[in-house]
PQR file of N, CA, C, O and H, with PARSE charges and radii, in Angstrom:
ATOM      1  N   MET A   1       9.100 -22.497  47.705 -0.4000 1.5000
ATOM      2  CA  MET A   1       8.998 -22.041  46.330 -0.0000 2.0000
ATOM      3  C   MET A   1       7.921 -22.861  45.637  0.5500 1.7000
ATOM      4  O   MET A   1       7.875 -24.085  45.757 -0.5500 1.4000
ATOM      5  N   THR A   2       7.069 -22.172  44.920 -0.4000 1.5000
ATOM      6  CA  THR A   2       6.009 -22.806  44.159 -0.0000 2.0000
ATOM      7  C   THR A   2       6.494 -22.997  42.727  0.5500 1.7000
ATOM      8  O   THR A   2       7.108 -22.103  42.145 -0.5500 1.4000
ATOM      9  H   THR A   2       7.107 -21.177  44.822  0.4000 1.0000
ATOM     10  N   THR A   3       6.214 -24.171  42.165 -0.4000 1.5000
ATOM     11  CA  THR A   3       6.579 -24.450  40.773 -0.0000 2.0000
ATOM     12  C   THR A   3       5.301 -24.609  39.962  0.5500 1.7000
ATOM     13  O   THR A   3       4.394 -25.347  40.345 -0.5500 1.4000
ATOM     14  H   THR A   3       5.715 -24.898  42.638  0.4000 1.0000
ATOM     15  N   VAL A   4       5.243 -23.898  38.827 -0.4000 1.5000
ATOM     16  CA  VAL A   4       4.045 -23.902  37.995 -0.0000 2.0000
ATOM     17  C   VAL A   4       4.457 -24.077  36.544  0.5500 1.7000
ATOM     18  O   VAL A   4       5.436 -23.483  36.094 -0.5500 1.4000
ATOM     19  H   VAL A   4       5.980 -23.298  38.516  0.4000 1.0000
ATOM     20  N   ALA A   5       3.703 -24.900  35.807 -0.4000 1.5000
ATOM     21  CA  ALA A   5       3.942 -25.063  34.371 -0.0000 2.0000
ATOM     22  C   ALA A   5       3.529 -23.780  33.650  0.5500 1.7000
ATOM     23  O   ALA A   5       2.609 -23.087  34.084 -0.5500 1.4000
ATOM     24  H   ALA A   5       2.907 -25.383  36.173  0.4000 1.0000
ATOM     25  N   PHE A   6       4.200 -23.473  32.566 -0.4000 1.5000
ATOM     26  CA  PHE A   6       3.952 -22.254  31.803 -0.0000 2.0000
ATOM     27  C   PHE A   6       2.478 -22.133  31.401  0.5500 1.7000
ATOM     28  O   PHE A   6       1.888 -21.060  31.522 -0.5500 1.4000
ATOM     29  H   PHE A   6       4.947 -24.036  32.213  0.4000 1.0000
ATOM     30  N   GLU A   7       1.900 -23.205  30.936 -0.4000 1.5000
ATOM     31  CA  GLU A   7       0.503 -23.179  30.494 -0.0000 2.0000
ATOM     32  C   GLU A   7      -0.426 -22.817  31.648  0.5500 1.7000
ATOM     33  O   GLU A   7      -1.374 -22.052  31.468 -0.5500 1.4000
ATOM     34  H   GLU A   7       2.379 -24.077  30.838  0.4000 1.0000
ATOM     35  N   GLN A   8      -0.161 -23.356  32.813 -0.4000 1.5000
ATOM     36  CA  GLN A   8      -0.971 -23.044  33.981 -0.0000 2.0000
ATOM     37  C   GLN A   8      -0.742 -21.601  34.424  0.5500 1.7000
ATOM     38  O   GLN A   8      -1.682 -20.927  34.847 -0.5500 1.4000
ATOM     39  H   GLN A   8       0.609 -23.977  32.960  0.4000 1.0000
ATOM     40  N   ALA A   9       0.492 -21.124  34.332 -0.4000 1.5000
ATOM     41  CA  ALA A   9       0.820 -19.755  34.731 -0.0000 2.0000
ATOM     42  C   ALA A   9       0.075 -18.738  33.874  0.5500 1.7000
ATOM     43  O   ALA A   9      -0.332 -17.687  34.369 -0.5500 1.4000
ATOM     44  H   ALA A   9       1.255 -21.671  33.988  0.4000 1.0000
ATOM     45  N   GLN A  10      -0.105 -19.046  32.594 -0.4000 1.5000
ATOM     46  CA  GLN A  10      -0.835 -18.135  31.710 -0.0000 2.0000
ATOM     47  C   GLN A  10      -2.275 -17.929  32.180  0.5500 1.7000
ATOM     48  O   GLN A  10      -2.822 -16.832  32.060 -0.5500 1.4000
ATOM     49  H   GLN A  10       0.226 -19.900  32.191  0.4000 1.0000
ATOM     50  N   HIS A  11      -2.875 -18.974  32.707 -0.4000 1.5000
ATOM     51  CA  HIS A  11      -4.277 -18.909  33.110 -0.0000 2.0000
ATOM     52  C   HIS A  11      -4.464 -18.425  34.544  0.5500 1.7000
ATOM     53  O   HIS A  11      -5.553 -17.979  34.907 -0.5500 1.4000
ATOM     54  H   HIS A  11      -2.430 -19.865  32.804  0.4000 1.0000
ATOM     55  N   SER A  12      -3.426 -18.506  35.353 -0.4000 1.5000
ATOM     56  CA  SER A  12      -3.596 -18.145  36.767 -0.0000 2.0000
ATOM     57  C   SER A  12      -2.630 -17.046  37.200  0.5500 1.7000
ATOM     58  O   SER A  12      -2.214 -17.005  38.357 -0.5500 1.4000
ATOM     59  H   SER A  12      -2.542 -18.868  35.058  0.4000 1.0000
ATOM     60  N   PHE A  13      -2.275 -16.161  36.279 -0.4000 1.5000
ATOM     61  CA  PHE A  13      -1.312 -15.110  36.597 -0.0000 2.0000
ATOM     62  C   PHE A  13      -1.737 -14.236  37.778  0.5500 1.7000
ATOM     63  O   PHE A  13      -0.905 -13.971  38.646 -0.5500 1.4000
ATOM     64  H   PHE A  13      -2.613 -16.195  35.339  0.4000 1.0000
ATOM     65  N   PRO A  14      -2.984 -13.779  37.855 -0.5600 1.5000
ATOM     66  CA  PRO A  14      -3.364 -12.947  39.016  0.2800 2.0000
ATOM     67  C   PRO A  14      -3.174 -13.677  40.352  0.5500 1.7000
ATOM     68  O   PRO A  14      -2.751 -13.069  41.335 -0.5500 1.4000
ATOM     69  N   GLN A  15      -3.482 -14.962  40.390 -0.4000 1.5000
ATOM     70  CA  GLN A  15      -3.299 -15.719  41.616 -0.0000 2.0000
ATOM     71  C   GLN A  15      -1.814 -15.874  41.952  0.5500 1.7000
ATOM     72  O   GLN A  15      -1.434 -15.858  43.123 -0.5500 1.4000
ATOM     73  H   GLN A  15      -3.826 -15.456  39.591  0.4000 1.0000
ATOM     74  N   LEU A  16      -0.981 -16.023  40.924 -0.4000 1.5000
ATOM     75  CA  LEU A  16       0.462 -16.137  41.155 -0.0000 2.0000
ATOM     76  C   LEU A  16       1.021 -14.836  41.714  0.5500 1.7000
ATOM     77  O   LEU A  16       1.904 -14.854  42.571 -0.5500 1.4000
ATOM     78  H   LEU A  16      -1.290 -16.035  39.973  0.4000 1.0000
ATOM     79  N   ILE A  17       0.512 -13.713  41.233 -0.4000 1.5000
ATOM     80  CA  ILE A  17       0.950 -12.418  41.763 -0.0000 2.0000
ATOM     81  C   ILE A  17       0.575 -12.309  43.233  0.5500 1.7000
ATOM     82  O   ILE A  17       1.353 -11.789  44.034 -0.5500 1.4000
ATOM     83  H   ILE A  17      -0.205 -13.698  40.537  0.4000 1.0000
ATOM     84  N   ASP A  18      -0.611 -12.794  43.598 -0.4000 1.5000
ATOM     85  CA  ASP A  18      -1.010 -12.788  45.008 -0.0000 2.0000
ATOM     86  C   ASP A  18      -0.038 -13.610  45.852  0.5500 1.7000
ATOM     87  O   ASP A  18       0.306 -13.217  46.967 -0.5500 1.4000
ATOM     88  H   ASP A  18      -1.243 -13.216  42.948  0.4000 1.0000
ATOM     89  N   VAL A  19       0.404 -14.750  45.318 -0.4000 1.5000
ATOM     90  CA  VAL A  19       1.352 -15.608  46.029 -0.0000 2.0000
ATOM     91  C   VAL A  19       2.679 -14.875  46.211  0.5500 1.7000
ATOM     92  O   VAL A  19       3.284 -14.928  47.282 -0.5500 1.4000
ATOM     93  H   VAL A  19       0.124 -15.069  44.413  0.4000 1.0000
ATOM     94  N   VAL A  20       3.125 -14.194  45.164 -0.4000 1.5000
ATOM     95  CA  VAL A  20       4.398 -13.461  45.223 -0.0000 2.0000
ATOM     96  C   VAL A  20       4.300 -12.305  46.217  0.5500 1.7000
ATOM     97  O   VAL A  20       5.267 -12.007  46.919 -0.5500 1.4000
ATOM     98  H   VAL A  20       2.634 -14.150  44.294  0.4000 1.0000
ATOM     99  N   GLU A  21       3.146 -11.659  46.280 -0.4000 1.5000
ATOM    100  CA  GLU A  21       2.959 -10.560  47.244 -0.0000 2.0000
ATOM    101  C   GLU A  21       3.103 -11.037  48.684  0.5500 1.7000
ATOM    102  O   GLU A  21       3.448 -10.252  49.568 -0.5500 1.4000
ATOM    103  H   GLU A  21       2.361 -11.901  45.710  0.4000 1.0000
ATOM    104  N   GLN A  22       2.843 -12.299  48.920 -0.4000 1.5000
ATOM    105  CA  GLN A  22       2.994 -12.878  50.253 -0.0000 2.0000
ATOM    106  C   GLN A  22       4.445 -13.234  50.563  0.5500 1.7000
ATOM    107  O   GLN A  22       4.739 -13.718  51.656 -0.5500 1.4000
ATOM    108  H   GLN A  22       2.563 -12.937  48.203  0.4000 1.0000
ATOM    109  N   GLY A  23       5.362 -12.999  49.611 -0.4000 1.5000
ATOM    110  CA  GLY A  23       6.784 -13.257  49.839 -0.0000 2.0000
ATOM    111  C   GLY A  23       7.287 -14.551  49.232  0.5500 1.7000
ATOM    112  O   GLY A  23       8.470 -14.870  49.351 -0.5500 1.4000
ATOM    113  H   GLY A  23       5.123 -12.606  48.724  0.4000 1.0000
ATOM    114  N   GLU A  24       6.418 -15.295  48.589 -0.4000 1.5000
ATOM    115  CA  GLU A  24       6.790 -16.587  47.998 -0.0000 2.0000
ATOM    116  C   GLU A  24       7.441 -16.383  46.623  0.5500 1.7000
ATOM    117  O   GLU A  24       7.108 -15.438  45.908 -0.5500 1.4000
ATOM    118  H   GLU A  24       5.457 -15.036  48.492  0.4000 1.0000
ATOM    119  N   HIS A  25       8.352 -17.260  46.268 -0.4000 1.5000
ATOM    120  CA  HIS A  25       8.935 -17.267  44.928 -0.0000 2.0000
ATOM    121  C   HIS A  25       8.150 -18.268  44.092  0.5500 1.7000
ATOM    122  O   HIS A  25       7.747 -19.318  44.592 -0.5500 1.4000
ATOM    123  H   HIS A  25       8.622 -18.027  46.849  0.4000 1.0000
ATOM    124  N   VAL A  26       7.933 -17.945  42.820 -0.4000 1.5000
ATOM    125  CA  VAL A  26       7.211 -18.836  41.916 -0.0000 2.0000
ATOM    126  C   VAL A  26       8.124 -19.152  40.737  0.5500 1.7000
ATOM    127  O   VAL A  26       8.583 -18.250  40.035 -0.5500 1.4000
ATOM    128  H   VAL A  26       8.261 -17.091  42.414  0.4000 1.0000
ATOM    129  N   LEU A  27       8.382 -20.436  40.528 -0.4000 1.5000
ATOM    130  CA  LEU A  27       9.217 -20.894  39.427 -0.0000 2.0000
ATOM    131  C   LEU A  27       8.302 -21.350  38.306  0.5500 1.7000
ATOM    132  O   LEU A  27       7.423 -22.184  38.526 -0.5500 1.4000
ATOM    133  H   LEU A  27       8.009 -21.169  41.098  0.4000 1.0000
ATOM    134  N   ILE A  28       8.495 -20.814  37.105 -0.4000 1.5000
ATOM    135  CA  ILE A  28       7.685 -21.186  35.937 -0.0000 2.0000
ATOM    136  C   ILE A  28       8.530 -22.090  35.051  0.5500 1.7000
ATOM    137  O   ILE A  28       9.674 -21.775  34.723 -0.5500 1.4000
ATOM    138  H   ILE A  28       9.209 -20.136  36.927  0.4000 1.0000
ATOM    139  N   THR A  29       7.939 -23.224  34.670 -0.4000 1.5000
ATOM    140  CA  THR A  29       8.665 -24.207  33.861 -0.0000 2.0000
ATOM    141  C   THR A  29       7.946 -24.446  32.545  0.5500 1.7000
ATOM    142  O   THR A  29       6.738 -24.249  32.420 -0.5500 1.4000
ATOM    143  H   THR A  29       7.010 -23.479  34.937  0.4000 1.0000
ATOM    144  N   ARG A  30       8.727 -24.875  31.577 -0.4000 1.5000
ATOM    145  CA  ARG A  30       8.168 -25.337  30.288 -0.0000 2.0000
ATOM    146  C   ARG A  30       8.827 -26.679  30.028  0.5500 1.7000
ATOM    147  O   ARG A  30      10.053 -26.776  29.977 -0.5500 1.4000
ATOM    148  H   ARG A  30       9.709 -25.035  31.679  0.4000 1.0000
ATOM    149  N   ASN A  31       8.020 -27.709  29.863 -0.4000 1.5000
ATOM    150  CA  ASN A  31       8.519 -29.073  29.681 -0.0000 2.0000
ATOM    151  C   ASN A  31       9.447 -29.456  30.839  0.5500 1.7000
ATOM    152  O   ASN A  31      10.477 -30.101  30.644 -0.5500 1.4000
ATOM    153  H   ASN A  31       7.024 -27.630  29.904  0.4000 1.0000
ATOM    154  N   GLU A  32       9.053 -29.039  32.049 -0.4000 1.5000
ATOM    155  CA  GLU A  32       9.776 -29.328  33.288 -0.0000 2.0000
ATOM    156  C   GLU A  32      11.162 -28.690  33.372  0.5500 1.7000
ATOM    157  O   GLU A  32      11.984 -29.076  34.203 -0.5500 1.4000
ATOM    158  H   GLU A  32       8.216 -28.515  32.207  0.4000 1.0000
ATOM    159  N   VAL A  33      11.414 -27.705  32.499 -0.4000 1.5000
ATOM    160  CA  VAL A  33      12.676 -26.964  32.518 -0.0000 2.0000
ATOM    161  C   VAL A  33      12.364 -25.545  33.007  0.5500 1.7000
ATOM    162  O   VAL A  33      11.513 -24.870  32.427 -0.5500 1.4000
ATOM    163  H   VAL A  33      10.747 -27.391  31.823  0.4000 1.0000
ATOM    164  N   PRO A  34      13.038 -25.085  34.064 -0.5600 1.5000
ATOM    165  CA  PRO A  34      12.779 -23.730  34.560  0.2800 2.0000
ATOM    166  C   PRO A  34      13.081 -22.675  33.496  0.5500 1.7000
ATOM    167  O   PRO A  34      14.137 -22.694  32.862 -0.5500 1.4000
ATOM    168  N   ILE A  35      12.122 -21.747  33.312 -0.4000 1.5000
ATOM    169  CA  ILE A  35      12.332 -20.679  32.322 -0.0000 2.0000
ATOM    170  C   ILE A  35      12.226 -19.281  32.938  0.5500 1.7000
ATOM    171  O   ILE A  35      12.748 -18.314  32.382 -0.5500 1.4000
ATOM    172  H   ILE A  35      11.265 -21.731  33.827  0.4000 1.0000
ATOM    173  N   ALA A  36      11.554 -19.176  34.079 -0.4000 1.5000
ATOM    174  CA  ALA A  36      11.409 -17.857  34.705 -0.0000 2.0000
ATOM    175  C   ALA A  36      11.097 -18.034  36.185  0.5500 1.7000
ATOM    176  O   ALA A  36      10.652 -19.092  36.631 -0.5500 1.4000
ATOM    177  H   ALA A  36      11.131 -19.961  34.531  0.4000 1.0000
ATOM    178  N   GLU A  37      11.346 -16.964  36.928 -0.4000 1.5000
ATOM    179  CA  GLU A  37      11.031 -16.976  38.353 -0.0000 2.0000
ATOM    180  C   GLU A  37      10.402 -15.642  38.726  0.5500 1.7000
ATOM    181  O   GLU A  37      10.939 -14.578  38.417 -0.5500 1.4000
ATOM    182  H   GLU A  37      11.708 -16.104  36.566  0.4000 1.0000
ATOM    183  N   LEU A  38       9.266 -15.714  39.389 -0.4000 1.5000
ATOM    184  CA  LEU A  38       8.621 -14.512  39.908 -0.0000 2.0000
ATOM    185  C   LEU A  38       9.048 -14.361  41.357  0.5500 1.7000
ATOM    186  O   LEU A  38       8.887 -15.279  42.161 -0.5500 1.4000
ATOM    187  H   LEU A  38       8.829 -16.578  39.640  0.4000 1.0000
ATOM    188  N   VAL A  39       9.588 -13.210  41.681 -0.4000 1.5000
ATOM    189  CA  VAL A  39      10.053 -12.958  43.046 -0.0000 2.0000
ATOM    190  C   VAL A  39       9.519 -11.612  43.508  0.5500 1.7000
ATOM    191  O   VAL A  39       9.331 -10.708  42.694 -0.5500 1.4000
ATOM    192  H   VAL A  39       9.719 -12.465  41.028  0.4000 1.0000
ATOM    193  N   PRO A  40       9.274 -11.468  44.802 -0.5600 1.5000
ATOM    194  CA  PRO A  40       8.823 -10.174  45.301  0.2800 2.0000
ATOM    195  C   PRO A  40       9.910  -9.119  45.140  0.5500 1.7000
ATOM    196  O   PRO A  40      11.103  -9.415  45.213 -0.5500 1.4000
ATOM    197  N   VAL A  41       9.479  -7.908  44.923 -0.4000 1.5000
ATOM    198  CA  VAL A  41      10.429  -6.801  44.816 -0.0000 2.0000
ATOM    199  C   VAL A  41      11.063  -6.610  46.177  0.5500 1.7000
ATOM    200  O   VAL A  41      10.371  -6.528  47.192 -0.5500 1.4000
ATOM    201  H   VAL A  41       8.510  -7.668  44.864  0.4000 1.0000
ATOM    202  N   GLY A  42      12.393  -6.539  46.194 -0.4000 1.5000
ATOM    203  CA  GLY A  42      13.104  -6.386  47.463 -0.0000 2.0000
ATOM    204  C   GLY A  42      12.874  -5.029  48.070  0.5500 1.7000
ATOM    205  O   GLY A  42      13.140  -3.997  47.455 -0.5500 1.4000
ATOM    206  H   GLY A  42      12.956  -6.605  45.370  0.4000 1.0000
ATOM    207  N   ARG A  43      12.382  -5.045  49.271 -0.4000 1.5000
ATOM    208  CA  ARG A  43      12.247  -3.796  50.033 -0.0000 2.0000
ATOM    209  C   ARG A  43      13.339  -3.818  51.085  0.5500 1.7000
ATOM    210  O   ARG A  43      13.106  -4.137  52.251 -0.5500 1.4000
ATOM    211  H   ARG A  43      12.166  -5.883  49.771  0.4000 1.0000
ATOM    212  N   SER A  44      14.506  -3.478  50.650 -0.4000 1.5000
ATOM    213  CA  SER A  44      15.654  -3.599  51.542 -0.0000 2.0000
ATOM    214  C   SER A  44      15.604  -2.552  52.648  0.5500 1.7000
ATOM    215  O   SER A  44      15.213  -1.403  52.438 -0.5500 1.4000
ATOM    216  H   SER A  44      14.695  -3.219  49.703  0.4000 1.0000
ATOM    217  N   ILE A  45      16.004  -2.985  53.802 -0.4000 1.5000
ATOM    218  CA  ILE A  45      16.121  -2.095  54.948 -0.0000 2.0000
ATOM    219  C   ILE A  45      17.538  -1.541  54.937  0.5500 1.7000
ATOM    220  O   ILE A  45      18.503  -2.304  54.986 -0.5500 1.4000
ATOM    221  H   ILE A  45      16.321  -3.918  53.972  0.4000 1.0000
ATOM    222  N   PRO A  46      17.670  -0.242  54.873 -0.5600 1.5000
ATOM    223  CA  PRO A  46      19.020   0.320  54.831  0.2800 2.0000
ATOM    224  C   PRO A  46      19.832  -0.087  56.061  0.5500 1.7000
ATOM    225  O   PRO A  46      19.364   0.030  57.193 -0.5500 1.4000
ATOM    226  N   GLN A  47      21.022  -0.553  55.828 -0.4000 1.5000
ATOM    227  CA  GLN A  47      21.911  -0.955  56.909 -0.0000 2.0000
ATOM    228  C   GLN A  47      22.738   0.248  57.344  0.5500 1.7000
ATOM    229  O   GLN A  47      23.328   0.934  56.510 -0.5500 1.4000
ATOM    230  H   GLN A  47      21.402  -0.648  54.908  0.4000 1.0000
ATOM    231  N   PRO A  48      22.782   0.502  58.642 -0.5600 1.5000
ATOM    232  CA  PRO A  48      23.578   1.640  59.090  0.2800 2.0000
ATOM    233  C   PRO A  48      25.065   1.399  58.845  0.5500 1.7000
ATOM    234  O   PRO A  48      25.553   0.275  58.962 -0.5500 1.4000
ATOM    235  N   THR A  49      25.755   2.442  58.513 -0.4000 1.5000
ATOM    236  CA  THR A  49      27.187   2.374  58.297 -0.0000 2.0000
ATOM    237  C   THR A  49      27.889   2.641  59.616  0.5500 1.7000
ATOM    238  O   THR A  49      27.542   3.584  60.328 -0.5500 1.4000
ATOM    239  H   THR A  49      25.359   3.355  58.418  0.4000 1.0000
ATOM    240  N   PHE A  50      28.873   1.817  59.944 -0.4000 1.5000
ATOM    241  CA  PHE A  50      29.598   1.984  61.196 -0.0000 2.0000
ATOM    242  C   PHE A  50      30.175   3.388  61.273  0.5500 1.7000
ATOM    243  O   PHE A  50      30.889   3.831  60.373 -0.5500 1.4000
ATOM    244  H   PHE A  50      29.155   1.052  59.365  0.4000 1.0000
ATOM    245  N   GLY A  51      29.861   4.074  62.348 -0.4000 1.5000
ATOM    246  CA  GLY A  51      30.386   5.422  62.553 -0.0000 2.0000
ATOM    247  C   GLY A  51      29.543   6.516  61.941  0.5500 1.7000
ATOM    248  O   GLY A  51      29.921   7.686  62.008 -0.5500 1.4000
ATOM    249  H   GLY A  51      29.281   3.714  63.079  0.4000 1.0000
ATOM    250  N   SER A  52      28.399   6.173  61.338 -0.4000 1.5000
ATOM    251  CA  SER A  52      27.602   7.194  60.658 -0.0000 2.0000
ATOM    252  C   SER A  52      26.937   8.178  61.621  0.5500 1.7000
ATOM    253  O   SER A  52      26.524   9.258  61.199 -0.5500 1.4000
ATOM    254  H   SER A  52      28.092   5.223  61.283  0.4000 1.0000
ATOM    255  N   ALA A  53      26.826   7.828  62.907 -0.4000 1.5000
ATOM    256  CA  ALA A  53      26.215   8.730  63.887 -0.0000 2.0000
ATOM    257  C   ALA A  53      27.263   9.520  64.672  0.5500 1.7000
ATOM    258  O   ALA A  53      26.938  10.195  65.649 -0.5500 1.4000
ATOM    259  H   ALA A  53      27.162   6.951  63.250  0.4000 1.0000
ATOM    260  N   LYS A  54      28.503   9.431  64.243 -0.4000 1.5000
ATOM    261  CA  LYS A  54      29.568  10.127  64.964 -0.0000 2.0000
ATOM    262  C   LYS A  54      29.265  11.622  65.031  0.5500 1.7000
ATOM    263  O   LYS A  54      28.975  12.264  64.021 -0.5500 1.4000
ATOM    264  H   LYS A  54      28.767   8.883  63.449  0.4000 1.0000
ATOM    265  N   GLY A  55      29.341  12.155  66.250 -0.4000 1.5000
ATOM    266  CA  GLY A  55      29.090  13.575  66.455 -0.0000 2.0000
ATOM    267  C   GLY A  55      27.635  13.922  66.687  0.5500 1.7000
ATOM    268  O   GLY A  55      27.326  15.071  67.001 -0.5500 1.4000
ATOM    269  H   GLY A  55      29.576  11.634  67.070  0.4000 1.0000
ATOM    270  N   LEU A  56      26.724  12.959  66.541 -0.4000 1.5000
ATOM    271  CA  LEU A  56      25.304  13.236  66.732 -0.0000 2.0000
ATOM    272  C   LEU A  56      24.851  13.011  68.171  0.5500 1.7000
ATOM    273  O   LEU A  56      23.828  13.551  68.593 -0.5500 1.4000
ATOM    274  H   LEU A  56      26.974  12.026  66.286  0.4000 1.0000
ATOM    275  N   ILE A  57      25.599  12.226  68.914 -0.4000 1.5000
ATOM    276  CA  ILE A  57      25.222  11.906  70.283 -0.0000 2.0000
ATOM    277  C   ILE A  57      26.248  12.530  71.225  0.5500 1.7000
ATOM    278  O   ILE A  57      27.456  12.346  71.070 -0.5500 1.4000
ATOM    279  H   ILE A  57      26.430  11.787  68.571  0.4000 1.0000
ATOM    280  N   LYS A  58      25.741  13.262  72.190 -0.4000 1.5000
ATOM    281  CA  LYS A  58      26.634  13.920  73.135 -0.0000 2.0000
ATOM    282  C   LYS A  58      26.226  13.519  74.543  0.5500 1.7000
ATOM    283  O   LYS A  58      25.037  13.443  74.851 -0.5500 1.4000
ATOM    284  H   LYS A  58      24.761  13.412  72.315  0.4000 1.0000
ATOM    285  N   CYS A  59      27.206  13.264  75.396 -0.4000 1.5000
ATOM    286  CA  CYS A  59      26.978  12.963  76.813 -0.0000 2.0000
ATOM    287  C   CYS A  59      27.476  14.145  77.629  0.5500 1.7000
ATOM    288  O   CYS A  59      28.485  14.770  77.304 -0.5500 1.4000
ATOM    289  H   CYS A  59      28.172  13.326  75.145  0.4000 1.0000
ATOM    290  N   SER A  60      26.740  14.435  78.697 -0.4000 1.5000
ATOM    291  CA  SER A  60      27.179  15.529  79.560 -0.0000 2.0000
ATOM    292  C   SER A  60      28.437  15.104  80.305  0.5500 1.7000
ATOM    293  O   SER A  60      28.720  13.913  80.437 -0.5500 1.4000
ATOM    294  H   SER A  60      25.920  13.927  78.961  0.4000 1.0000
ATOM    295  N   ASP A  61      29.181  16.077  80.786 -0.4000 1.5000
ATOM    296  CA  ASP A  61      30.436  15.796  81.488 -0.0000 2.0000
ATOM    297  C   ASP A  61      30.220  14.980  82.756  0.5500 1.7000
ATOM    298  O   ASP A  61      31.097  14.214  83.156 -0.5500 1.4000
ATOM    299  H   ASP A  61      28.951  17.044  80.679  0.4000 1.0000
ATOM    300  N   ASP A  62      29.067  15.134  83.389 -0.4000 1.5000
ATOM    301  CA  ASP A  62      28.802  14.405  84.630 -0.0000 2.0000
ATOM    302  C   ASP A  62      27.931  13.162  84.388  0.5500 1.7000
ATOM    303  O   ASP A  62      27.204  12.737  85.286 -0.5500 1.4000
ATOM    304  H   ASP A  62      28.354  15.756  83.065  0.4000 1.0000
ATOM    305  N   PHE A  63      27.997  12.595  83.220 -0.4000 1.5000
ATOM    306  CA  PHE A  63      27.164  11.452  82.835 -0.0000 2.0000
ATOM    307  C   PHE A  63      27.260  10.302  83.835  0.5500 1.7000
ATOM    308  O   PHE A  63      26.242   9.720  84.210 -0.5500 1.4000
ATOM    309  H   PHE A  63      28.588  12.940  82.491  0.4000 1.0000
ATOM    310  N   ASP A  64      28.463   9.974  84.264 -0.4000 1.5000
ATOM    311  CA  ASP A  64      28.640   8.832  85.162 -0.0000 2.0000
ATOM    312  C   ASP A  64      28.786   9.241  86.631  0.5500 1.7000
ATOM    313  O   ASP A  64      29.194   8.432  87.464 -0.5500 1.4000
ATOM    314  H   ASP A  64      29.290  10.446  83.960  0.4000 1.0000
ATOM    315  N   ALA A  65      28.458  10.471  86.940 -0.4000 1.5000
ATOM    316  CA  ALA A  65      28.506  10.935  88.333 -0.0000 2.0000
ATOM    317  C   ALA A  65      27.317  10.357  89.098  0.5500 1.7000
ATOM    318  O   ALA A  65      26.265  10.112  88.508 -0.5500 1.4000
ATOM    319  H   ALA A  65      28.126  11.128  86.263  0.4000 1.0000
ATOM    320  N   PRO A  66      27.474  10.139  90.402 -0.5600 1.5000
ATOM    321  CA  PRO A  66      26.362   9.605  91.197  0.2800 2.0000
ATOM    322  C   PRO A  66      25.153  10.539  91.168  0.5500 1.7000
ATOM    323  O   PRO A  66      25.291  11.763  91.165 -0.5500 1.4000
ATOM    324  N   VAL A  67      23.993   9.945  91.147 -0.4000 1.5000
ATOM    325  CA  VAL A  67      22.762  10.719  91.163 -0.0000 2.0000
ATOM    326  C   VAL A  67      22.577  11.268  92.574  0.5500 1.7000
ATOM    327  O   VAL A  67      22.795  10.557  93.554 -0.5500 1.4000
ATOM    328  H   VAL A  67      23.881   8.952  91.149  0.4000 1.0000
ATOM    329  N   GLU A  68      22.184  12.501  92.672 -0.4000 1.5000
ATOM    330  CA  GLU A  68      22.061  13.162  93.974 -0.0000 2.0000
ATOM    331  C   GLU A  68      21.150  12.403  94.927  0.5500 1.7000
ATOM    332  O   GLU A  68      21.434  12.342  96.124 -0.5500 1.4000
ATOM    333  H   GLU A  68      22.007  13.079  91.875  0.4000 1.0000
ATOM    334  N   ASP A  69      20.077  11.828  94.434 -0.4000 1.5000
ATOM    335  CA  ASP A  69      19.138  11.088  95.293 -0.0000 2.0000
ATOM    336  C   ASP A  69      19.768   9.854  95.921  0.5500 1.7000
ATOM    337  O   ASP A  69      19.284   9.388  96.953 -0.5500 1.4000
ATOM    338  H   ASP A  69      19.846  11.877  93.462  0.4000 1.0000
ATOM    339  N   PHE A  70      20.814   9.316  95.344 -0.4000 1.5000
ATOM    340  CA  PHE A  70      21.441   8.100  95.868 -0.0000 2.0000
ATOM    341  C   PHE A  70      22.725   8.383  96.635  0.5500 1.7000
ATOM    342  O   PHE A  70      23.400   7.450  97.072 -0.5500 1.4000
ATOM    343  H   PHE A  70      21.207   9.694  94.506  0.4000 1.0000
ATOM    344  N   ARG A  71      23.066   9.636  96.804 -0.4000 1.5000
ATOM    345  CA  ARG A  71      24.318   9.999  97.449 -0.0000 2.0000
ATOM    346  C   ARG A  71      24.428   9.384  98.863  0.5500 1.7000
ATOM    347  O   ARG A  71      25.499   8.910  99.243 -0.5500 1.4000
ATOM    348  H   ARG A  71      22.517  10.394  96.449  0.4000 1.0000
ATOM    349  N   GLU A  72      23.335   9.390  99.638 -0.4000 1.5000
ATOM    350  CA  GLU A  72      23.389   8.849 101.000 -0.0000 2.0000
ATOM    351  C   GLU A  72      23.657   7.346 101.002  0.5500 1.7000
ATOM    352  O   GLU A  72      24.236   6.842 101.965 -0.5500 1.4000
ATOM    353  H   GLU A  72      22.465   9.774  99.330  0.4000 1.0000
ATOM    354  N   TYR A  73      23.264   6.622  99.978 -0.4000 1.5000
ATOM    355  CA  TYR A  73      23.506   5.181  99.917 -0.0000 2.0000
ATOM    356  C   TYR A  73      24.942   4.857  99.536  0.5500 1.7000
ATOM    357  O   TYR A  73      25.404   3.740  99.767 -0.5500 1.4000
ATOM    358  H   TYR A  73      22.794   7.032  99.196  0.4000 1.0000
ATOM    359  N   MET A  74      25.636   5.794  98.969 -0.4000 1.5000
ATOM    360  CA  MET A  74      26.984   5.561  98.504 -0.0000 2.0000
ATOM    361  C   MET A  74      28.036   5.933  99.564  0.5500 1.7000
ATOM    362  O   MET A  74      29.224   5.682  99.362 -0.5500 1.4000
ATOM    363  H   MET A  74      25.260   6.701  98.780  0.4000 1.0000
ATOM    364  N   GLU A  75      27.619   6.520 100.672 -0.4000 1.5000
ATOM    365  CA  GLU A  75      28.563   6.923 101.705 -0.0000 2.0000
ATOM    366  C   GLU A  75      28.710   5.864 102.756  0.5500 1.7000
ATOM    367  O   GLU A  75      29.472   6.039 103.707 -0.5500 1.4000
ATOM    368  H   GLU A  75      26.654   6.725 100.837  0.4000 1.0000
TER
END
């Protein structure tokens, strides 16, 4: 996390935005007291819900049957 005084933040705002775009958090202080924080916008990755694919995947009835090419090795 980068810490910047308010006065400095006023003059270097475009550079601070570049830092935030890289994923860094920027803490802005006034008289060494935190007053604001710049954070990147969360681009959340949707988490799959358990069971949400139910009924979408089907296996054939002979899914676990021996493959014909390997039949001679299994005898």
